[in-house]
N, C-alpha and C positions, 0 to 999 in steps of 0.2 A: 185780276185783283189790283195789280199795279195801275192799270188804266182807270179803274173805278176810283181808286184813292187819289190819283192825280186830278180826275175830273171833279171829285168832291172838294179838292183844294181850290179849284176855280170858283165853285159855287156850292158852299156847304149846306145851303138851305133847299136845294132842289130835291124834291121827293123821288124823281125818276132815277137820280144818281144813287140814292140809297137802295132802291130796288135792284139796280145793277150790282151793287156790292153784295146784297143778300143772295142774289142768283149766283154770283161768283163763288160765294161760300158754299152754297148747296151743291154746285158743280164739283167743287173740290172734295166735299164729303162723299159724293157719289163716286168719284174716281177712286178714292181710298177704299170704299166699300167694294167696288167692283174688282179692284186689284187684290184685295184680301181673299175674295172668293176664287180668283183665278190661280193664285199660288197655293190654294187649299191649306190655309193655316189650320192645323189640326190641334187636337188636345193631347197629342202624343207627348211623351216626356223627353225633353232634350236637356241633357246635363250640360252645365256651363263648362266647356272645354277650352283649353288654351290652344291657340293655333301655333304659337312659337315654341312650345315645348310639349313634352309628354305629360299627360295628366294621369295620376294614379287614382285608384278607387278611394284611397285615404284622403285625397284632396277634396272630395265631395263634401260640402257642408250641409247638404240637404239629405234627409233619409231616403235611401233607395236600396233596392235589392235586385240581384240577377234573377232573370226568369229562365231557369234551367230547362224548362220544357222546350225552349227555342234554341238550345245549344247546338252549334254547328262547329265543324273542324275544317280548317283550310290548311293545306300542306304546301309549303314553299320549298321547292328544290333549288331555285335560283333566288338570290336576294337582290332583286333589282327594283328600282323605283317604279318601273312600268308594271311589274307584277303586283306591287303594293297598291298602286293606283287602280289597277283593274279590280283588285279585291275590294277596295273602298267603294268603288262605283257599284258593286253588287249590293251594298248595304241599303236599307230602306231610308227614305227621307224622313226627317223629323223623329228619328229614333237614335238613342244612344246605346252603346254596347260596352260590355266589360269583356276584355280579352286577356287570356293567359297565354304566354309565349313559352314554348318548350323546345328543347333541342333534341333531335333524333340522330344519334351517331351513325346508324346504318339503316337507311330507309327500306332496302329489300327485306331485311330481317325484322322490321318493326310491325307491331300490331298494337291495338288500343290498350291491351293489358300490360304491355312491356313498361319497365321503368323508364322515366324520362327525366331530363334535367331541366328544371324551370329556370328561365333566363331572368325573370324579374317578378316583382309583385304584379298583380293584375292592373292593367291600364284601361283607361277610358278611350273609346274611339267612336267616331260617327262618320257619315259620308263626307263631311266637310273637313275631316282631319287631314293633316299634311302628310302625303305619301313620302315626301323627302325626309321629314322628321322621323316617321315610323321606321323607314328603311335604315336611316342612320342609327337610330336607337337599337334596332336588332343587330346590326353589324358591330356596334360598340359593345353590346352585351355578349356577343359571341367572342370577341377579343378578350373581354374581361373574364369570361368563363375559361378560356384557354390559359390565361395567365394565372388565374386563381387556383385552378386545379392542376396546374403544371402539365397540361396536355400538349401533345405534339401539334404544331400549327397546321400540319397537313390534314387534320381532321375537319377543318372548315374550308379547305380549298375547293375550287370548282370541280376538280376531278374526283373528289371523294363522294361517297354515297350518302352524305349527311343531308338533313332537311330540317326545316323549322316548322313546328306545328303551332297553329294559332287557333285555340279554342275560344269561341266567342258566343255570347248570348245577349239578348236584349236586357236593358236595364229598366226596371219598373219603379215608379215612385210609390211611396207608401201613402 
């Protein structure tokens, strides 16, 4: 394109130079079309999420609802960035999820019907979410829970039997 424009600057009335410019434009359109097919741009619903902070379901300006049929639960016994990144990599591309984070005080005694402490309002996540931000958010919420309910700090130490439950499901647009 730059070459054809510079050649047109030398002789703006030459027809063959206009043909080169048109062919350059067609080539660029073909490259964009081919790349869009390769990265499989889908019609899936991607919620506009922030990379630098946690996005809550209330932050969503467009109507959407959770698809509870696809609900899954992930249990974190260790709260590391690597574990969070591994979880995010399991998520599907071009999909957004709503996640509810709960605290499990004793994992060996836990079952799905047992009472749990919710750590926050539901948040939005997807495969491109920051594992560092999510991990930091979970750790901050655990600290806040300990302070707010006057719990012993040992309840969230590595040696304890605690865990974090992350229930998540796909988000569908209306």
